[in-house]
C-alpha positions in Angstrom: -174.8 -116.9 -110.9 -171.3 -117.4 -111.9 -169.2 -114.1 -112.0 -165.4 -113.6 -113.4 -163.1 -110.8 -112.1 -159.8 -110.5 -113.8 -157.0 -110.3 -111.4 -153.5 -108.6 -111.7 -151.9 -110.5 -108.6 -151.7 -114.1 -109.4 -150.1 -115.1 -106.4 -153.2 -116.8 -105.1 -153.5 -118.9 -108.0 -150.0 -119.8 -109.4 -148.5 -121.7 -106.4 -151.5 -124.2 -106.6 -151.5 -124.3 -110.2 -147.8 -125.4 -110.2 -148.5 -128.3 -107.8 -151.6 -129.4 -110.0 -149.0 -129.4 -112.9 -146.2 -131.4 -111.0 -148.9 -134.3 -109.6 -149.8 -136.0 -112.9 -146.0 -135.9 -113.9 -144.9 -137.6 -110.7 -147.5 -140.1 -110.9 -146.4 -141.1 -114.6 -142.7 -141.9 -113.0 -140.7 -139.0 -114.4 -137.9 -138.2 -112.3 -138.3 -135.1 -110.2 -135.6 -133.1 -112.2 -137.8 -134.0 -115.6 -140.9 -132.9 -113.6 -139.3 -129.6 -112.8 -137.8 -128.9 -116.3 -141.3 -129.6 -117.6 -143.2 -127.4 -115.2 -140.9 -124.5 -115.7 -141.6 -124.4 -119.3 -145.1 -124.1 -118.4 -144.7 -121.5 -115.8 -142.9 -119.3 -118.3 -145.9 -119.3 -120.4 -148.2 -119.1 -117.8 -146.6 -115.7 -116.8 -148.3 -114.2 -119.8 -151.7 -115.6 -118.8 -154.8 -113.6 -118.0 -156.3 -114.9 -114.8 -159.8 -114.5 -113.7 -161.4 -115.4 -110.3 -164.4 -117.6 -110.7 -167.0 -116.3 -107.8 -170.6 -116.7 -106.9 -172.1 -114.1 -104.5 -168.7 -112.7 -103.8 -167.0 -116.1 -102.9 -164.1 -117.1 -105.0 -164.7 -120.6 -106.2 -161.8 -121.2 -108.5 -159.7 -119.6 -111.2 -159.9 -119.8 -115.2 -156.6 -118.8 -117.0 -156.2 -118.2 -120.6 -153.5 -116.5 -123.0 -152.8 -115.9 -126.6 -150.3 -118.5 -127.9 -147.9 -117.5 -130.7 -148.0 -119.7 -134.1 -145.7 -120.1 -136.8 -148.6 -118.8 -139.2 -148.5 -115.4 -137.3 -152.2 -116.0 -136.3 -152.0 -116.7 -132.6 -154.5 -119.4 -130.8 -156.3 -119.0 -127.7 -154.7 -121.3 -124.9 -156.5 -122.4 -121.6 -154.0 -123.2 -119.0 -156.8 -124.6 -116.7 -160.3 -124.3 -115.4 -160.2 -125.3 -111.7 -162.9 -125.1 -109.0 -162.7 -126.4 -105.8 -164.6 -129.5 -104.9 -168.3 -129.1 -104.8 -168.3 -126.4 -107.4 -168.0 -128.3 -110.4 -171.0 -127.0 -111.9 -169.4 -123.6 -112.7 -166.7 -125.2 -115.0 -169.0 -125.1 -118.0 -169.5 -121.4 -117.6 -165.7 -120.8 -116.9 -164.9 -122.5 -120.2 -167.2 -120.2 -122.0 -165.8 -117.3 -120.2 -162.5 -118.4 -121.9 -164.1 -118.8 -125.2 -165.5 -115.3 -125.1 -162.1 -114.1 -123.9 -160.4 -115.3 -127.0 -163.1 -114.1 -129.5 -162.8 -110.7 -128.1 -159.1 -111.0 -128.6 -159.8 -111.6 -132.3 -158.7 -115.4 -132.4 -160.8 -118.0 -134.0 -159.3 -121.1 -132.4 -158.8 -122.2 -128.7 -156.8 -125.2 -127.4 -156.3 -126.6 -124.0 -153.7 -129.5 -122.7 -155.3 -131.7 -120.1 -153.5 -134.4 -118.1 -156.4 -136.9 -118.6 -159.9 -137.1 -120.6 -161.9 -134.2 -119.3 -165.7 -134.3 -120.0 -165.4 -130.3 -120.2 -163.6 -130.5 -123.5 -165.6 -133.6 -124.7 -166.9 -132.0 -127.8 -163.4 -130.5 -128.6 -161.3 -132.2 -131.4 -158.3 -134.5 -130.1 -155.0 -132.6 -131.8 -152.5 -134.9 -130.1 -151.4 -137.0 -127.1 -148.3 -137.6 -125.4 -147.4 -140.9 -124.4 -144.7 -142.6 -122.6 -143.5 -145.8 -120.9 -140.4 -147.2 -119.3 -137.7 -148.4 -122.0 -137.3 -151.8 -120.7 -137.9 -154.0 -124.1 -135.6 -155.4 -126.5 -136.5 -155.9 -130.4 -137.4 -159.6 -131.5 -137.6 -159.2 -135.1 -135.9 -155.9 -136.2 -132.3 -154.6 -135.9 -131.3 -151.0 -136.6 -128.1 -149.2 -138.2 -127.3 -145.3 -138.1 -128.8 -143.5 -141.2 -126.3 -142.3 -143.8 -125.8 -139.2 -145.6 -126.8 -140.7 -148.8 -130.2 -141.7 -147.1 -130.8 -138.4 -145.2 -132.2 -136.3 -147.9 -135.0 -138.8 -149.1 -135.5 -139.5 -145.2 -136.2 -135.8 -144.5 -138.5 -135.2 -147.2 -140.9 -138.2 -146.4 -140.7 -137.0 -142.8 -141.7 -133.5 -143.4 -144.4 -134.5 -145.5 -145.9 -136.9 -143.2 -145.8 -134.2 -140.5 -147.7 -131.9 -142.6 -150.3 -134.5 -143.5 -150.8 -135.4 -139.9 -151.2 -131.7 -138.8 -153.8 -131.0 -141.5 -155.5 -134.4 -140.6 -156.3 -132.9 -137.0 -158.5 -130.2 -138.8 -156.5 -127.5 -136.8 -154.0 -126.4 -139.2 -154.4 -125.3 -142.8 -151.9 -126.7 -145.3 -150.0 -123.3 -145.2 -149.8 -123.4 -141.6 -148.7 -126.8 -141.5 -146.0 -126.4 -144.0 -144.7 -123.4 -142.4 -144.4 -124.9 -139.1 -143.0 -128.1 -140.5 -140.2 -126.2 -142.2 -139.4 -124.0 -138.9 -139.6 -127.1 -136.6 -137.2 -129.3 -138.6 -134.9 -126.4 -139.0 -134.6 -126.1 -135.2 -134.5 -129.7 -134.2 -131.8 -130.6 -136.7 -129.8 -127.8 -137.7 -126.6 -130.0 -138.3 -128.8 -133.0 -140.0 -127.3 -136.3 -139.1 -124.6 -134.7 -137.0 -126.8 -132.8 -134.6 -126.0 -133.5 -131.2 -128.4 -135.6 -129.0 -130.5 -137.0 -131.9 -130.1 -140.7 -133.1 -131.4 -141.4 -136.6 -131.6 -145.2 -137.4 -132.7 -147.3 -140.5 -134.8 -150.3 -139.1 -133.9 -153.7 -140.7 -135.6 -156.9 -140.7 -133.2 -159.6 -142.1 -131.1 -156.9 -143.3 -133.8 -155.4 -145.5 -134.8 -151.5 -144.7 -138.1 -151.5 -143.5 -138.4 -148.0 -141.7 -136.7 -145.6 -139.9 -136.4 -144.0 -136.3 -135.6 -140.5 -134.7 -134.8 -140.0 -131.2 -133.6 -137.2 -129.2 -132.0 -138.0 -126.0 -132.2 -135.8 -122.9 -135.2 -134.3 -124.1 -136.0 -134.2 -120.5 -133.8 -135.2 -117.8 -134.0 -139.5 -118.3 -136.3 -139.2 -120.9 -135.7 -139.8 -124.8 -138.5 -138.3 -127.3 -139.3 -140.4 -130.3 -140.1 -138.0 -133.0 -140.6 -140.6 -135.5 -140.9 -144.6 -135.5 -142.0 -145.4 -138.8 -142.5 -148.6 -140.7 -143.0 -148.3 -144.4 -146.4 -149.2 -145.5 -145.6 -152.4 -147.6 -144.1 -153.9 -144.3 -147.1 -153.3 -142.1 -149.2 -156.0 -140.5 -146.4 -158.2 -139.7 -145.6 -157.2 -136.1 -142.8 -154.7 -136.8 -144.7 -151.5 -135.5 -144.4 -153.0 -131.9 -140.9 -154.1 -132.7 -140.1 -150.5 -133.9 -141.2 -149.2 -130.3 -138.9 -151.8 -128.9 -135.9 -150.4 -131.2 -136.7 -147.0 -129.8 -136.6 -148.4 -126.1 -133.2 -149.9 -126.7 -132.0 -146.7 -128.2 -133.3 -144.7 -125.4 -131.4 -146.9 -122.9 -128.1 -146.7 -125.0 -128.4 -143.0 -125.2 -128.3 -142.9 -121.2 -132.3 -142.5 -120.5 -134.9 -144.9 -119.0 -138.2 -143.4 -120.5 -139.3 -143.0 -124.0 -142.0 -140.3 -124.6 -143.4 -139.3 -128.0 -146.7 -137.6 -129.4 -149.3 -139.1 -131.7 -151.8 -137.2 -133.6 -155.3 -137.7 -132.6 -156.3 -138.3 -135.9 -153.8 -141.5 -136.0 -156.0 -143.9 -134.7 -154.1 -147.0 -136.1 -150.9 -145.6 -134.2 -153.1 -144.8 -131.1 -154.1 -148.5 -130.8 -150.8 -149.8 -131.4 -149.4 -147.5 -128.7 -152.1 -148.5 -126.3 -151.3 -152.1 -126.9 -147.8 -151.7 -126.3 -148.4 -150.0 -122.9 -147.8 -146.4 -123.6 -149.9 -144.5 -121.2 -151.3 -141.1 -122.2 -149.3 -138.2 -120.1 -151.6 -135.5 -121.5 -153.4 -134.6 -124.7 -154.3 -131.4 -126.6 -157.7 -130.5 -127.7 -158.8 -127.6 -129.7 -162.2 -125.8 -130.7 -162.9 -123.6 -133.5 -164.8 -120.7 -132.1 
């Protein structure tokens, strides 16, 4: 029988958890400084986790760690940091996930999420909310050029980006429209407090033979050596011409110009067309977020 015992001393769990967090980041080719920066963010959140030993007949077989994650809407979400068991004890993992789900219900939340470094059958029935993908920025666009976005274009660009962000969040099935709008307003205010003048951000208009066909928004130094692509967008009327892949190459070119060597971005799980494009363009999955309505 699988038993669970909440522990107050996390010293037996935390060091090994940290190493398990570092390993996939190193395999993805991130600089060690980038690995450390990202893991430190995870460990800061993990300090708030409730951790339980997974035991059988008094023997410790692994750990399950969970916490309440604040949301812009004010309604927290349950978050599983990990369900880990030692080799040979994998049969206890479903019971550990169920324990985490029950813990969340007892805290009064109705949604739970997990970030995994690879597809995990334990969460196969949970909805994919989004994926983080990346690749080395080594390509040059063949058909598109780019110029900086102008102040006259910024207002319309911002409205389109915010509306698209809201629609993508709602499409995942994990956000209500009100929650998505609140998060959109908060995120854009935090990320672009000075608009076009915000330091470290590049906003571009994509051009095909001088004609605007899309836009790009990139944040340099998101992690050491990593540029984050918040948006690489081709207008609907210009799709189907190979510009999507070239837009990614524009982003990679801007990544190098910004002093980084890798480009990273998030794609919503419901956006299967974009996922297919990124797969064909060689962007590998670093991790993915899945969620479940309790």
